[in-house]
C-alpha positions as CSV (number, residue, x, y, z in Angstrom):
1,M,-19.3,-96.3,70.4
2,I,-18.3,-97.8,73.7
3,S,-14.8,-96.4,74.3
4,I,-12.0,-98.2,76.1
5,S,-9.4,-96.0,77.5
6,E,-5.7,-96.9,78.0
7,S,-5.9,-97.4,81.7
8,P,-5.0,-100.8,83.0
9,D,-8.5,-101.3,84.7
10,S,-10.2,-100.6,81.3
11,E,-8.3,-103.5,79.7
12,T,-10.6,-105.9,81.5
13,S,-13.8,-103.8,81.1
14,A,-17.1,-105.3,80.5
15,A,-17.1,-103.8,76.9
16,L,-13.9,-105.6,76.1
17,W,-15.1,-108.9,77.4
18,L,-18.4,-108.5,75.5
19,G,-16.5,-107.8,72.3
20,F,-14.3,-110.8,72.8
21,A,-17.3,-113.0,73.6
22,A,-18.9,-111.8,70.4
23,M,-15.8,-112.8,68.5
24,C,-15.9,-116.2,70.0
25,V,-19.5,-116.5,68.8
26,G,-18.3,-115.5,65.3
27,M,-15.6,-118.2,65.4
28,F,-18.3,-120.6,66.6
29,M,-20.4,-119.9,63.6
30,A,-17.4,-120.4,61.2
31,V,-16.5,-123.8,62.7
32,L,-20.1,-124.8,63.0
33,D,-20.7,-124.2,59.3
34,V,-18.3,-127.0,58.4
35,Q,-20.1,-129.5,60.6
36,V,-23.7,-128.4,60.3
37,V,-23.7,-129.2,56.6
38,A,-22.4,-132.7,57.1
39,S,-25.7,-134.3,58.1
40,S,-27.5,-132.4,55.4
41,L,-25.5,-133.5,52.4
42,T,-27.9,-136.0,50.9
43,A,-30.8,-133.6,51.4
44,I,-29.0,-130.9,49.5
45,Q,-28.0,-133.4,46.8
46,T,-31.7,-134.4,46.4
47,A,-33.0,-130.9,46.3
48,L,-30.4,-129.5,43.9
49,H,-30.0,-132.7,41.8
50,I,-26.2,-132.9,42.5
51,P,-24.3,-135.9,41.2
52,L,-22.9,-138.0,44.0
53,G,-19.4,-137.6,42.7
54,R,-19.6,-133.8,43.0
55,L,-21.2,-133.7,46.5
56,G,-17.8,-133.4,48.2
57,W,-17.4,-129.9,46.7
58,I,-19.9,-128.5,49.2
59,Q,-17.4,-129.1,51.9
60,T,-14.1,-128.8,50.1
61,A,-15.0,-125.5,48.5
62,Y,-15.5,-124.0,52.0
63,L,-12.4,-125.6,53.4
64,M,-10.2,-124.7,50.3
65,A,-11.1,-121.0,50.6
66,E,-10.6,-121.1,54.3
67,V,-7.1,-122.4,53.8
68,V,-6.3,-119.4,51.6
69,A,-7.8,-116.9,54.0
70,I,-6.1,-118.0,57.2
71,P,-2.6,-117.0,56.2
72,L,-3.9,-113.7,54.9
73,T,-5.5,-112.8,58.2
74,G,-2.3,-111.5,59.9
75,I,-1.5,-108.9,57.2
76,L,-5.2,-107.9,56.8
77,T,-5.4,-107.4,60.5
78,R,-2.4,-105.0,60.4
79,A,-3.9,-103.2,57.4
80,L,-7.5,-102.8,58.5
81,S,-7.3,-103.3,62.4
82,L,-8.6,-106.2,64.2
83,R,-12.0,-104.5,64.8
84,I,-12.7,-103.6,61.2
85,L,-11.4,-106.9,59.8
86,F,-13.5,-109.0,62.1
87,A,-16.7,-107.0,61.6
88,A,-16.2,-106.9,57.8
89,A,-15.4,-110.7,57.7
90,T,-18.6,-111.4,59.8
91,L,-20.7,-109.3,57.4
92,G,-19.2,-111.1,54.4
93,F,-19.9,-114.5,56.1
94,V,-23.5,-113.4,56.7
95,I,-24.1,-112.3,53.1
96,S,-22.5,-115.4,51.7
97,S,-24.6,-117.6,54.0
98,W,-27.7,-115.9,52.6
99,A,-26.5,-116.6,49.1
100,C,-26.0,-120.3,49.9
101,A,-29.6,-120.5,51.2
102,L,-31.0,-119.0,48.1
103,A,-28.7,-120.9,45.6
104,P,-30.8,-122.3,42.8
105,G,-28.3,-124.8,41.7
106,F,-24.9,-126.5,42.4
107,D,-22.7,-124.0,40.7
108,V,-24.1,-121.0,42.6
109,L,-24.0,-122.9,45.8
110,I,-20.3,-123.8,45.4
111,A,-19.5,-120.1,44.5
112,A,-21.3,-118.9,47.6
113,R,-19.5,-121.6,49.7
114,V,-16.1,-120.4,48.5
115,V,-17.0,-116.8,49.6
116,Q,-18.3,-118.1,52.8
117,G,-15.2,-120.2,53.5
118,F,-12.9,-117.2,52.7
119,F,-14.6,-114.9,55.2
120,G,-15.1,-117.7,57.8
121,G,-11.4,-118.5,57.6
122,M,-10.6,-115.0,58.8
123,L,-12.8,-115.3,61.9
124,I,-10.9,-118.3,63.3
125,P,-7.4,-116.9,63.7
126,S,-8.6,-113.4,64.6
127,V,-10.1,-114.7,67.8
128,F,-6.7,-116.1,69.0
129,T,-5.0,-112.9,67.8
130,A,-7.4,-111.0,70.1
131,V,-6.3,-113.2,73.1
132,F,-2.7,-111.8,72.9
133,V,-3.5,-108.3,71.4
134,L,-6.5,-107.3,73.5
135,I,-6.6,-109.4,76.7
136,P,-4.0,-108.7,79.4
137,E,-1.6,-111.6,80.0
138,R,-3.1,-112.4,83.5
139,H,-6.4,-113.2,81.7
140,H,-5.0,-115.3,78.8
141,I,-6.1,-118.6,80.3
142,L,-9.7,-117.5,80.7
143,A,-9.8,-116.0,77.2
144,T,-8.1,-119.1,75.7
145,T,-10.6,-121.3,77.5
146,M,-13.5,-119.3,76.1
147,A,-12.2,-119.6,72.6
148,G,-11.4,-123.3,73.0
149,V,-14.9,-124.1,74.2
150,A,-16.4,-122.3,71.3
151,A,-14.1,-124.2,68.8
152,L,-14.9,-127.6,70.4
153,F,-18.6,-127.1,71.0
154,A,-19.3,-126.1,67.4
155,P,-18.3,-129.6,65.9
156,T,-20.2,-131.2,68.7
157,L,-23.5,-129.4,68.1
158,G,-23.1,-129.0,64.3
159,P,-24.3,-132.4,62.9
160,L,-27.3,-132.7,65.2
161,L,-28.3,-129.1,64.7
162,G,-27.9,-129.4,60.9
163,G,-29.9,-132.7,60.9
164,W,-32.7,-131.2,63.0
165,L,-33.1,-128.0,60.9
166,T,-33.1,-130.0,57.7
167,Q,-35.7,-132.4,58.9
168,T,-38.0,-130.0,60.7
169,Q,-37.6,-127.0,58.3
170,S,-35.5,-127.4,55.2
171,W,-31.7,-127.5,54.3
172,H,-31.8,-123.7,53.6
173,W,-32.0,-123.1,57.4
174,I,-28.5,-124.5,58.0
175,F,-27.3,-121.3,56.3
176,L,-30.0,-118.9,57.3
177,I,-29.3,-119.4,61.0
178,N,-26.1,-117.5,60.5
179,I,-27.7,-114.2,59.5
180,L,-29.2,-112.8,62.8
181,P,-26.3,-113.9,65.1
182,G,-23.8,-112.6,62.5
183,L,-25.3,-109.2,62.3
184,I,-25.4,-109.0,66.1
185,V,-21.8,-110.1,66.4
186,A,-20.6,-107.5,63.8
187,L,-22.5,-104.7,65.7
188,I,-21.1,-105.7,69.1
189,V,-17.6,-105.9,67.8
190,L,-17.8,-102.5,66.2
191,M,-19.2,-101.0,69.4
192,C,-16.9,-102.6,71.9
193,L,-13.5,-103.1,70.4
194,K,-10.9,-100.4,70.5
195,N,-10.8,-98.2,67.4
196,E,-7.4,-98.5,65.9
197,K,-6.1,-96.6,62.9
198,P,-5.9,-98.8,59.8
199,N,-2.5,-99.0,57.9
200,V,-3.5,-99.9,54.4
201,A,0.1,-99.3,53.2
202,V,0.9,-102.8,54.6
203,L,-1.0,-104.4,51.7
204,K,1.6,-103.0,49.3
205,R,4.2,-105.3,50.8
206,L,2.2,-108.4,50.0
207,D,3.4,-110.3,47.0
208,G,0.2,-110.8,45.0
209,L,1.7,-113.1,42.5
210,T,2.6,-115.7,45.2
211,L,-0.9,-115.5,46.5
212,L,-2.4,-116.0,43.0
213,L,-0.1,-118.9,42.3
214,F,-1.0,-120.8,45.5
215,A,-4.7,-120.0,45.0
216,I,-4.5,-121.6,41.5
217,F,-2.5,-124.5,42.8
218,L,-4.8,-125.3,45.6
219,A,-8.0,-125.0,43.5
220,G,-6.4,-127.0,40.7
221,L,-5.2,-129.7,43.0
222,Q,-8.7,-130.0,44.5
223,W,-10.2,-130.1,41.0
224,L,-7.7,-132.8,39.9
225,L,-8.3,-135.0,42.9
226,S,-12.1,-134.7,42.3
227,E,-12.1,-135.3,38.5
228,G,-9.2,-137.7,38.2
229,P,-11.0,-140.9,39.3
230,H,-13.8,-140.2,36.8
231,Y,-11.3,-140.1,33.9
232,Y,-9.2,-143.0,35.3
233,W,-6.3,-140.5,35.5
234,Q,-5.9,-140.5,31.8
235,G,-6.5,-138.0,28.9
236,I,-5.5,-134.5,27.9
237,Y,-7.9,-133.0,30.5
238,I,-6.3,-134.7,33.4
239,W,-2.8,-134.1,32.2
240,S,-3.5,-130.4,31.7
241,L,-4.7,-130.2,35.3
242,I,-1.5,-132.0,36.5
243,L,0.6,-129.6,34.5
244,I,-1.2,-126.5,35.8
245,C,-0.8,-127.8,39.4
246,G,2.8,-128.7,38.9
247,V,3.8,-125.3,37.4
248,T,1.8,-123.1,39.8
249,G,2.9,-125.1,42.8
250,A,6.6,-125.1,42.0
251,W,6.6,-121.4,40.9
252,G,4.6,-120.4,44.0
253,I,7.1,-122.3,46.3
254,H,10.1,-120.7,44.5
255,R,8.7,-117.1,45.0
256,A,7.6,-117.8,48.6
257,L,11.3,-118.8,49.3
258,S,12.8,-115.8,47.4
259,V,10.6,-112.7,47.9
260,A,10.7,-110.6,51.0
261,N,6.9,-110.6,51.7
262,P,5.4,-113.8,50.4
263,F,1.9,-115.1,50.9
264,V,3.2,-117.8,53.2
265,H,6.6,-118.1,54.9
266,L,7.7,-121.5,53.8
267,K,11.1,-121.1,55.4
268,R,9.5,-121.8,58.7
269,F,9.3,-125.4,57.6
270,G,13.1,-125.5,58.2
271,N,12.3,-126.0,61.8
272,R,11.8,-129.7,62.2
273,R,9.3,-129.5,65.1
274,F,7.2,-127.0,63.2
275,A,7.2,-129.1,60.0
276,L,6.4,-132.2,62.0
277,G,3.5,-130.5,63.8
278,C,2.1,-129.3,60.5
279,A,2.4,-132.7,59.0
280,L,0.6,-134.3,61.9
281,S,-2.1,-131.6,61.7
282,F,-2.6,-132.3,58.0
283,V,-3.0,-136.0,58.7
284,L,-5.5,-135.3,61.5
285,G,-7.5,-133.0,59.3
286,V,-7.6,-135.5,56.5
287,G,-8.9,-138.2,58.9
288,L,-11.4,-136.0,60.7
289,Y,-13.0,-134.1,57.7
290,G,-12.7,-137.1,55.3
291,S,-14.3,-139.5,57.7
292,V,-17.1,-137.1,58.7
293,Y,-17.9,-136.5,54.9
294,L,-17.7,-140.2,53.9
295,L,-19.7,-141.3,56.9
296,S,-22.5,-138.8,56.4
297,V,-22.8,-139.8,52.7
298,F,-22.8,-143.4,53.6
299,L,-25.5,-143.0,56.2
300,G,-27.7,-141.0,53.9
301,A,-27.1,-142.7,50.5
302,V,-26.6,-146.3,51.6
303,R,-28.3,-146.6,55.0
304,N,-31.1,-144.2,54.0
305,H,-31.1,-142.5,57.3
306,T,-32.8,-139.1,57.8
307,P,-30.7,-136.0,58.4
308,L,-31.7,-136.0,62.1
309,V,-30.5,-139.6,62.6
310,I,-27.3,-138.8,60.8
311,G,-26.8,-135.9,63.1
312,E,-27.5,-138.1,66.2
313,I,-24.7,-140.5,65.0
314,L,-22.2,-137.8,64.1
315,I,-22.7,-135.9,67.3
316,V,-21.2,-138.8,69.3
317,S,-17.7,-138.2,68.0
318,G,-18.0,-134.4,68.7
319,G,-19.3,-135.1,72.2
320,A,-16.4,-137.4,72.9
321,Q,-13.9,-134.8,71.7
322,L,-15.5,-132.2,73.9
323,L,-15.4,-134.4,77.0
324,T,-11.8,-135.6,76.5
325,A,-10.4,-132.2,75.7
326,P,-10.0,-131.2,79.4
327,V,-8.5,-134.7,80.1
328,A,-6.0,-134.2,77.3
329,A,-5.1,-130.7,78.6
330,W,-4.5,-132.2,82.1
331,A,-2.6,-135.2,80.7
332,E,-0.3,-132.9,78.8
333,T,1.0,-131.6,82.1
334,K,1.7,-135.1,83.4
335,I,2.8,-137.1,80.3
336,N,5.4,-136.4,77.6
337,A,3.7,-134.7,74.7
338,R,5.2,-137.0,72.2
339,L,3.8,-140.1,74.0
340,L,0.4,-138.4,74.3
341,T,0.4,-137.5,70.6
342,L,1.4,-141.1,69.7
343,F,-1.4,-142.5,71.9
344,G,-4.0,-140.2,70.4
345,F,-3.1,-140.9,66.8
346,A,-3.0,-144.7,67.5
347,L,-6.6,-144.5,68.9
348,F,-7.6,-142.3,66.0
349,A,-6.2,-144.8,63.5
350,Q,-7.9,-147.7,65.2
351,S,-11.3,-145.9,65.1
352,L,-11.0,-145.4,61.3
353,C,-10.0,-149.0,60.9
354,F,-13.1,-150.2,62.8
355,Q,-15.3,-147.9,60.9
356,S,-14.1,-149.3,57.6
357,V,-14.8,-152.9,58.8
358,D,-18.1,-152.5,60.6
359,L,-20.5,-149.7,59.9
360,H,-23.5,-151.2,61.8
361,P,-25.1,-148.2,63.6
362,P,-25.0,-149.4,67.2
363,S,-21.3,-150.4,67.0
364,L,-20.6,-147.3,65.0
365,L,-22.0,-145.1,67.8
366,W,-19.5,-146.5,70.3
367,R,-16.6,-146.5,67.9
368,E,-17.2,-143.0,66.8
369,G,-17.4,-141.8,70.3
370,G,-15.1,-144.1,72.2
371,F,-12.1,-144.5,69.9
372,R,-12.2,-141.4,67.8
373,A,-11.9,-139.0,70.8
């Protein structure tokens, strides 16, 4: 193992930067996997004979597991150490990617996507934890820039890469491409990051019941939203799902507010700015992921575009985000953050309205890139 001593000079050693760069690559893979699937949805649907109404589970299964994993990352980092957690999560991501590629049917694919999303969800916050835990403060800007570029470049490259792999090889390769880079990332992280002593006793303070209740609530809510329209929101089946979601959600919130070490600290929402920021992030996530999914399905199922053409259309929005990110960072220093946020959401809303009115490909290219940035 490459050792990193405690001297100040060693804090910025080549080994540490190599390890951090490997972590950024791991995060890149996790973010990429959301977008790389988008342009290949109809190809997967055809290959595995998936009903159109259930196609959304390929994306939502990943995101749902990711949502559960992200809040757990903090306590798991303290329990296992950042080095062990990131390496283990990367290996879990690799194995589940392999399982996705070999899935013989819809059920196995969704199960593998859940596992993949759970491990992928741990990779994203771990990188930003590393910025403050491993990197000296004088280098935080450089480290944050590295992580930000990885996070922005993934959704830019994802749709086009997914379309190209699906059209030139097969849809299996959108998952198989994770295997070799993932193994290399895990090895570099184990070799280069500081070996810290795990503290497994921290896990004893985690309230497992709260975690279970929220997991059932989130999964049940997703199931309800997926199945409800098919049953016209009527019948014992739908009302049973509503009851399960209501009971587990209310019980989970009650425990999260009352126990000492809950799964998620809901009391933080007492801060108005924090609550408003989370609400805006939620709206942004719904718009981004929802529009990408609906647009990719529309282009494949209605327009009959190939995966590569779908990727070429979807990459415009990612490219616009990548180009405007530095402009937004500069504008934040010159313009009131609230006005900048209002301006961004107004343009985002306008882009979604235009997409719903006119989905002709040439105009769609401009509106995806020009307005949605």
